[in-house]
Structures are given as C-alpha cells and as structure tokens.
Steps between C-alpha positions, in 0.01 A plus 500: 500500500787562742365246750432237235847523346670488840291197595586332171870549557484358851284210386741423219777460756295238685414321176868482410558294812220246452655276234819462702318425824322217325830324432573203721857422401751683718772694319820649637452858612653744254819636637536233765840348564589247231654154543811434292579156350721413797221576746639822644278807539581799281371854539281633220671653201451879484230539234525859392759468229352177367282534193275215397278233653586326824644190339844353456701583191759289329737540792233389751503849651199538732320834501277565798258792505226646714442663837705244693791526261495878538495472879775238499723712279446803724569295814819357350635845411415632846665201667820504295553877499793653684291800600140565603290472186145408399397395152191464282551252214294439189265202510562424136642672199300816438306448822602707798274443805310823423440711192670788681853461643439723803189305597714184521768676706253594773503134602858550624542594866534874549380595151189712445386667179335816370257471210416718202170432328465182704840365387813470713743779408741561790632293790579585860746275686523498879316830516723679248330630188584449132760776488704312765514167315731427209339301218731334248419308183756224441728667751485841332316824567213551258395853415160610623242742365420618853633834620713313754703179522203291612428214264153449353425130494198557277716575194614135480292195424560208734511244217866580427615454861689192619522607861528807722740512794456738795831551682446623855864494606785637295826368356774715345438383143133603519422844361449758770198727527235295679477536876172308504598225258655432161268326256640315199261402220647214297383415151534160329832375358488246214794284611332448839214326323454200275643446156286522191214729403225571751210742520257602772215742434189629671194681373223640711312798624479742791169605650468796737175497693463879529569568134309191385734459204696206362861569403754286311800333666755306290852371566751253359847367579714297261847351520738334258815325623731261320547143621846575640354793695773733377271745320152608598236766451195586709237757403189615682227748427171616647212733421224627727245775446309528825199728553431586864315750718554676831228676699607730781419792724789715620611825656838655419610543859391699802590866546671557835495829685264778615216551252268788414131435566157654458308486823159406373328235292430433135157663541622811682396838362611854566840408638760775519878479503470460878401140428844432358741342743785257548530178694800647683633149550638238265231286334491238223274560199477289181635659184228353277277200447500321165301208357675325214479211257823402327519285188836343416636320200829322584674371187825310548731343241804310631775323309801326657769273372837345570768332293767281658807349338749268667793619289734238644556321828604825663280770347123551530343798324152625589320787327153595620247777463161619618262747339180637652244737358244579766233761440232600749218715363298659780181703484327643809162664546486696824244710680663716768444774753804710590500640853674821603444750780280650624285209618140558608411353839820296535443205736796328665550186705732462796798429269459833323370330186220652295189285518265740321483836323354682200674707235337821372279475190337768285176494699690546827689799360177652366348470850813650660621774261720658767733200464555558127874524443576332832404146404559287191231286344505123502515301176354181356764355267464243222851377425626281217857386549697289253839381621703258290817316600678400179819307569772306323776313679780276386811331634773328297790320661786266428688270735821308437596233755856369478641210698873502424557236768283268702505728804489836325203682349495843338177670394470811288155656473394807304152641452307801393143595586259780429149599597290789383157627584265752351216622717245696292234639732189713474321641803191692394255663742152611395277608786285763662501733795262330742154649532445349842765461771665155459542306822761257631425244772771263625247234605696330773413134515434474126741410223456823303461870575208676337495794261152643460288809431658548157197659344425410139804318358323351196400826328741539207416870463674568835832349389796733454858457380766502770847341512666295225842347560692315230828320560735270312775416746789267420738280693811336362730259684808346340785305651801290408682275740800270498605228743819299529479222759758239589459192717794290619419176681741361756527131579571333836473820703261673733515783247286371213509783249603857435291726277621833370313728266447849366194669354428826323171658400397824336134597536311812393145590593328784321157648563335778303168674562292636212175677587280800441543661841498844331163430337319251722304770682388686190138441609535460878215659690191333347418802280448357152202268430583165342359382171234264639519279190843388626359373830329169568368338820731266691356251747684333787304178487589220745748734666658350816202274555472381858711784640328696775445856384507410129128574477588870538745508207390730213352261248521716188715785373661594166765353278646617169775444249795700636637556148168649390494731802859608433407578139207710625721686745771556237258683270627861469145626537462334838848604610402862434183489715550730798539325836696493825416868556671620181364756258450399137828670407687328782354164401594554135860556609490188719356297212781620274754392763346155528481450122864605465616223732665207317211260435249751638358499853475120503827411335770357724817695565799382698534627854879519499508578873365151562742322269749266660788296371690294755801287418629243747826309462588212729836329534501202735753237603459209737684215660322207660615177657307182569582263782368162598535190709323172551164651598542874458575761238554875503590792282634846573630795306458864413368697205630853445311728265558855385196699389524810284195702396446803281159670513425734209208727435390861487441766760178681408446798734150604606456873440130540575208311660136592436171316517255437220218750486184342640696207645766447768739295282852643514669613178880523489706720270854383434819672399779378274623145559865431588674160465615353830692184598571354844757225561521260791708194588551260789658164579342216697672194640245223554614196700293184526522155654278189499535177693300180457506205742348161423400386848363176349417385150165675537569793733687809374579821687629820343628840608592803290642849536524770235505870434297620205399826335216626287591794284258785439285430199639681199206734443517607865850632426376754246553875516142558385235711673128523427237737639122498512203484733244751616505811714405292804758228432802604288695191396852429381700188425829394350828319543779495755837436329707470820306212654707241679447122475279329753710264714406185685687257725332160489494196728319176411455157658288211377418136569375258232375145547450283190273199521561396138582654166182712506384545858672729747438754774717804564530786746713809476565830669656820367610835633593806292643825633425784262667833430432782251161355409377633164142619506264708290399783732259792468611784727409868534770711329510877463531606135430834335330633813258207524491170687523217247430134567829374356519134397834333428715213625717578801738312726296459812473274796716237657365196681463128466286226350484157659279200460444128479407278206330160515446285195456150373343259256376147549365221278272224627661224299444255787122527480315226312378515142349826381595688819873467433474773238443772759756744633525831682740795498504819699695772668464773758715809557498737795687828470539786743693819456605826654555817299667802651393810309538869567196550726478867399396398148167342589240467774474123461725195504575294192666166455655385173312517173364165383553315829217272609557362850331174400484318168407143418432265212339159504446251219330164466585303189405170341686317226406152387310319224571787261353761734714796598324735742602767747312751711694783666412775743738796532463752781685798641409730786466881495800687369626849428525581130658842550579697815449835330269459203218723372489831686806384697296247696537120536348249259413166661349184354275264692564129538439313177445131425444336164392152397636350176482156344652296216342187356621290210423158356725294273276364223808319368864520605538775240174695534373686806200725554508752782317777681648751745319744726649815654329689783198274464332648811533855359689659787524880487786738582444755777738788576491770767713775650653452848172376651248274327221757516690734264392333178727505195400215270269205450580309180350192337669300223273197493611142438706380205490157333752353256404185311615303201704203384869409488665258261858375482696264280 
C-alpha cells in the first residue's frame, strides 16, 4: 500500500502538468516584470498582503503572484536594505514557499535547520545554533514553550506569514540578543493589500509514508478593507492533525574510563573471583542499545489577525495578534539492553572503543557461583514511553505611528506574549533478568550495532515489573515589551536621518517539575511477575528496511497499556508482596509509605529543588544616524542596554544517598527546602555601522561592523539542582544564575550583482570573534563523596567563527517558448572556527555546537502556463550537536541531504491544485560520539507528502 500511494502522489504531480504543457499560446510568466501603460518596466508587486485573484480591481491595481514574484520581492528587499539581510517572501496570500517556515529559511545562505518529527523546528545561522539567534514576530519577542529562548518554528503555520527577514548585520534599532542573526517574521497587514473583501483558502491532506496515514490540512485567509483604504481587517486560520512515525536505534552515550571485566566468555564455567579484573586504562563502552518505534500525532491550530485604521493623515493604528495551540502526542515502544560493568570478554579496537562483549545472565551465574554477589545480571527491557508536548502561545500587540510633520515619524509599540507547556510523561519498564548472556557487537562497516543472545524474550511468564516513572512538567513564559522610536529626516545634507529610541521589556520564565521520583522504583529489581493478560506481542515490521544490520534487530517483544500496568502496580496487594530483599514486615511498611504519598506511588509531586523562576528586565536606548551621497549610503550608532535578572527557587539539601535493593539506581533523601534568590545585572554598549556603495546600477558592495551579545537562556539562570543516575554513573544537573552574556565582535563584507529585478549573484565573507561562549557542559564534579557527571550551562571557550557565503538566483526569460519558464536558485556557505577551551576538562577537541563547515541549497523551478514547480536539495556537512552530551562525551551528526519538491497547477486563475514532497528519498539521520564508529543514533522519518487545492476570490 505504501508504494502504491507514494507512486500515485508522484504520478498526480506529473498529470497536473500535462494540460498546461498542451497549451500553445504563450502567457506572461507569473511574477515577471510588468509593463506599465507608458512602456516602462515595473518590478512585481509584493504579493503576500494581497488577498484575491491575480486580476486588476477598480483602481487597475495589478497583483502578481507566484515563485517569481516571491523571488523578486526578496531580491528587492535585499537590494534596497541598508544592512546585510536576506528575505523569504510569500508566493501568494496564504502560500509561503513551504508548509514549514524553517524549511523555507534553509534556502537562505548560512541557514541550516534542525527537525523534529521530520518538520523544521530550529534554525542555525552561520554555525550558531538556535539559542544564539533572536526570532521576532512583527518586530517583537514571542514567548516560547521551550526551556530556553530558542524559537520553535513548528508552532506557527506558514499560511499567515507575509515574509521573513534574516538580518545578518546589526543596526542600533534592532533588538539585541542574536549573535548569529536576528529573524523577523512578518504577518499580513490589511492596508498593504487591496480594498474590498477577499478570501483565500486551501484544503488537503498530509501523507506520511512510514505511518501510512492520511491527515487533514486546512487553512484560510480573509481580508476586508474599505475603498478609501483607511480601515482594514485581515484574519487567518489553519488546522493540521498530522500522524507520523519515527523508527530508530540508539545508545545513550558511551561510558568513558577504566572498566571492570570478567576474563572469560559467555560459556565459561567454574570461574572464581580471580577472573574479575579491570581494564586499567580508559576505554569507551556503550551505555545501552535500544530499538524503538515512535508514533506521533501533531495537532496544530493557528489563528492570526490584524486591524488597521488610518485615524487621520498623521496617525496610523495597528492592532494584531497571533494564537497557537500545538499539541504533540508521542508514544514509543522500545526494546533495550542496559550495559553496566563487569563486561565478559571485553574486546577493544585501537581507539579504545568496545567492539564486542557479553553481560552476565542467569545461566552464566549458575555456571560460575563463585561470582555471585560480584556481578549484576543483565536485563531485557520492554519499555512503553508516552511523552506529550501540550502548548499554547499567543502574542497581542498595538502600534501607533504618528507623523506630526513631513520629516518626522514617531512610533509607539506595546505588546504582551505568553507561552505555556505541559509535558505529561510515562516511562514504564517491564522486563526480565536475562537467562542467557546478552551480547553487544559494534559491527564496524555496518550501519547498526547488534544486540543478540537475549534468550527467550517472547515468553510472557518471564516478564517482571521494574521501573515506572511518571512526570507532568510545566513551562511558562510571559513577557511585556514597549518601544518608542523616533525618526527625523534631514533634507539637503550628507546626514539623512537621526533615529532615537528606547525600549523596555519584562520577561519571566518559570519551570516546575512534577514526578514520582520517590515511588518510581517501588518494583525495581525484576522481582514481581507481571499479569500476563496485560501484555501483548509487538512486532517491528518493516523496521529500517535497507539498513545494513537491520536484519539482526529483535523482531518481536511486548507492549502494554501503561495505565493498566500502573493500576496493577498500584494495587495494595501487589505493593505488599515482599521484594528487593525485604522481609514481609519490611515490605508492609514500605507499602504503607508508598500508599501514603500524595497520589500514591504513581502520583506526581513537585520537586521543589528543581523549580526555577527567572525574571529578566531590559532597559535599552539607542541613537542611530543615516548618511548618504549620490551612490552610497551608511548608518552608524550605538545601542546601550541594561540587563537585570532575579533567579528564584529552593535549596533542597541531600541528606542521604542509597541504591535500590536489587538494582543500582540511586535513591536520594532530601532535607527541608529553603527559598533562595540570586540577583545579577550588567550593562552592554553595542556599536554598529553599515556602509553600502553602488558601484554601478547593478553592482553593490557592503561592509558592516557590530558588537552583539546573546544572553544566557532564562532557564539556564535557575538556582535549581537535580540528582539521579546509577552507582556507576551518578548524575546531576541544574542552573547557573551568575552566567555572563556571550559576546561577539562581527565584521562583514559582501558584493551583489543584479541582472534584473529577479536575477542576482552575491558573495559575502564574515568574521566573528567570540568571548564567554555559553555551552551546555557535562563535567565530573565531586558531590557528597561521589563523582557526579554534572550537566549545566557554563561560560566556556573563546575563539572565532569565519566563513564565506555565495548565493544567487536566475531566470531564463530569454529562452524561447516553454523554456523561458525555468529558473534556478542556490547558495553555498563555508564556515570554519576555532574554540579555545580548558584542555583539562576533556581528552578531545570540540568546535562550536551546530556548526557545519559546509552547507548548500539548490533549487530548480518552473513557472509558466499555470504550472508552478520547484525541486530543492538541502545539504549540510557533519556537525557537532553537543561537545559534552550523554556521559559527558560529544554528540556528532553526520552529513545530511534532503530532496523536496513543490508542484502546483492553476486550473483557473482562482483555483490551484498542488502536491508537495518532503524528504522524498527518505534520508536517515546518523549520530555518533567523537568518532563515527561510536554509534549513537540511526533514525528514519520517511517521506511526507502534502496535497490539496487552493481557491481565492
């Protein structure tokens, strides 16, 4: 079925093109330059704010839409800008180039994206990750449901977007915070469009090839503006309910250090404690190996609107708002082996990486009774994990523009925004102590490692209860901001304008953890048999087909309803069953303790030691001046900003650490919590300058200088601390309220050559010197007499990032007949960097997180005879995701390229049918640690197809 549906979708795209190709009468290319009545050439009208068919209204206003119009609008903004900026513009009302905003942005030089569930979620600009780029909506910060400041592009539908600008050089009036870039998402304004009532709507479906499910996709945009264009309203809305699937194999990092071993083999017998040993040298051993299938339901409801009123000749009032409800429901079925020392017959390669070993099973221990008490048994785990991301986000703003004189403009802007997330999660483990001795083989040269020798994993009578974690964490982000900007134009002078402004914002991020950490291990140790009626077989059919090593994946294990298992485990009779080495009386007391907990052992209780509440207040002022002459222009100025933060939370002292009986999971006992608050403040002066020189009418050169900062993300400033892990790897994490901002000094040059209103080529170079780089680090820290792997953000390295950017777009209008509809667009970015870290913290070198040395995008498009088609290939080279990730080791991602296409056909000027394909070649994600042989992840999302029809009137 999967193959037939995919073939049908691709075939439908070809069929859409056939009627148009049969036409013999040439028509003007959509979006091509238009000829005015006096014969002069005019650039295409920006389409995004226009609602309605591409025809003249009563005022003979021409509306041009399509790929070429979008490219022309973007080229015009780039050409006219007084700083270095790239833009993606809508092709028509309610029609951004891609269904996902981030996926469109990756066609801008220097921009790469990270995906979640196959959709673009975060952007990296010039090698700097999402936390180092400021994203604004209509010039304002929009709250985010993420723990940090990074903006999730998947919460917004692209149908409401007019254009998105990516500013790569700074000016004083631009909000600070992005050392990579500042991105401004601009929604439609009614007075920018046509008068009258207009509506554009689309209805279609989404098909994910792995899930083999059709999902609904609807959107609409409407506008109403009076004939005088003094009062207007625009509204947009969208609804999607996408069902998707991810298949993956992963390991949660590689343990690093000397390891205990058993000198023997899985079939050894009669071994004594003399067979126990230690590698004596540092080695790398995988923490686990897991095989997982993830089912997602991504339901998004977006509403946006704007009202504009030209109150008089001097006053323009704009009120706008955006609302997003985005819920992701995730369910995972996982079969996993957890690996801990000692390892039987540990085999190493010349890099010190484990390439093969066994873990002790019950048969091994029975054959070697002298090792009883000296080794722990391996497990075969059947895991069901539900993890839901339930979000709501809104932004409401008002803007009053006043022109008291011809050369004076005053703008007052006020807005408020809020985002909140609930994250209910269940992580339930039902498994068995392995009868045989499970084996791990790295399988160099193949895509996947192998886990084998499990014994019988399909016998329900062997299944035992183990760990059950329940969480319901919450994030809240709220902010208000106010801007007062003035612009005074000066005539007949080299000084063209002076801009002065002030801004104030007040933002609070709060995160609270609710879990059952004091009851999650009520059954740890695999002592209590499961009710077999609750278990059912789970098959990994068509799992990573075509991947070498996938033939060795366990094909069947168990699944279950986690709520039914929790009900079984919550039964007082089961809670009272002796286990974990307790007597019946001891277990009765433990059961009474668990039942006395609020909500019982599987109710969620707040971990106040992990609570954080961070308030940040910013007061900024700027002055900027613009200059210009016959063929040049420039601007220069400074922005000064004072930052004040207050981090509030609770200090929760650890008074005892034990481990669960029959298991090596650490259990922490806490004392009485004490409120704590930490204050911090600093002032930054941020100068900037841009100069633009028109060498000829077609050739433009630019240069820019600026100093920028990225503040620590608010949740990184918390006073919270969390503890967990196992005896072999104690873990801690938390905030760092005294973090300093990350600083960058930036230099840019660029050259742009414009052949016409659409076609151009450009080249640029940039250099950034970096100081106080903010980075999530996992370091060994001594706590409570143990060495913890402590993960938190720290000010780290200094260094630099430098690179070149090449880009361009070209239309073949000069070719004859049908060929004149073709065009191409593309870009290439090369980035290199140097990071100076404390060499005593690690045995390896890291660059900057998210930096791919090479990235490129290429598109071929065709637009004529009602056909609108584009094929794009996006590629980025290997990059570091985190220098110190799981187990304090690096996480790297291999080079990744993806092929997408868009194809539409205008049945009439007002009706279009379309089909879009994303990742049509089904490229997979591969991650590794430090060297490619140390496997971390292989993930498949499959291809995605959007199809349907658009109408407008």
